[in-house]
Each structure stands twice: as structure tokens, then as C-alpha cells.
LOTORFI-615601 format. One record per residue (C-alpha): y, x, z; residue number from 0; residue in one letter; chain. Coordinates in nm, 4 decimals. Layout:
- Y,X,Z,NUM,a,A .
...
***
This chain:
- 10.4488,13.0016,9.4381,0,m,A .
- 10.5860,12.6514,9.4873,1,l,A .
- 10.9177,12.5937,9.3102,2,v,A .
- 11.1158,12.2966,9.4358,3,l,A .
- 11.3774,12.1201,9.2247,4,p,A .
- 11.7407,12.1706,9.3123,5,r,A .
- 11.8523,11.8989,9.5495,6,n,A .
- 12.2217,11.9674,9.5968,7,e,A .
- 12.3208,11.6214,9.4734,8,g,A .
- 12.0836,11.4547,9.7171,9,l,A .
- 12.2074,11.6659,10.0067,10,r,A .
- 12.5658,11.5690,9.9267,11,k,A .
- 12.4744,11.2009,9.8939,12,a,A .
- 12.2894,11.1746,10.2270,13,v,A .
- 12.5301,11.1553,10.5187,14,t,A .
- 12.4789,11.1123,10.8896,15,l,A .
- 12.6772,10.7884,10.8751,16,e,A .
- 12.4538,10.6573,10.5954,17,g,A .
- 12.1370,10.7502,10.7835,18,v,A .
- 12.2637,10.5734,11.0947,19,r,A .
- 12.3473,10.2609,10.8916,20,e,A .
- 11.9930,10.2512,10.7543,21,h,A .
- 11.8432,10.3033,11.1003,22,l,A .
- 12.0505,10.0128,11.2317,23,q,A .
- 11.9263,9.7963,10.9447,24,a,A .
- 11.5651,9.8925,11.0194,25,f,A .
- 11.6196,9.8090,11.3868,26,q,A .
- 11.7644,9.4691,11.2924,27,a,A .
- 11.4535,9.3992,11.0826,28,i,A .
- 11.2351,9.4984,11.3762,29,s,A .
- 11.4335,9.2859,11.6223,30,d,A .
- 11.4063,8.9847,11.3920,31,a,A .
- 11.0295,9.0272,11.3622,32,n,A .
- 10.9084,9.0738,11.7160,33,g,A .
- 10.9540,9.4519,11.7199,34,g,A .
- 10.7668,9.5091,11.3958,35,n,A .
- 10.8905,9.6557,11.0643,36,r,A .
- 10.5507,9.6581,10.8949,37,v,A .
- 10.5357,9.4841,10.5572,38,a,A .
- 10.2713,9.2256,10.4866,39,g,A .
***
């Protein structure tokens, strides 16, 4: 049986607003690089 660690702290730390902020940042990176977020 797989036993996963407790993740209550992570669940409390991750918010919809925070996720949206990161997605906007990723989109800005993509927009600045011809639609590409790939490293290298």
C-alpha cells in the first residue's frame, strides 16, 4: 500500500490567486519569447 506524506501545509499554502499569478508569469515569459517557455 502506498502511503503519502501529509500535505496539509502545502494545501494551505497553494491558493487559486497564487496559481493564477504564476500562470500569468509563465504567459509573460512565453509572450516575450515568441510563444515558447522551453528552457535552453
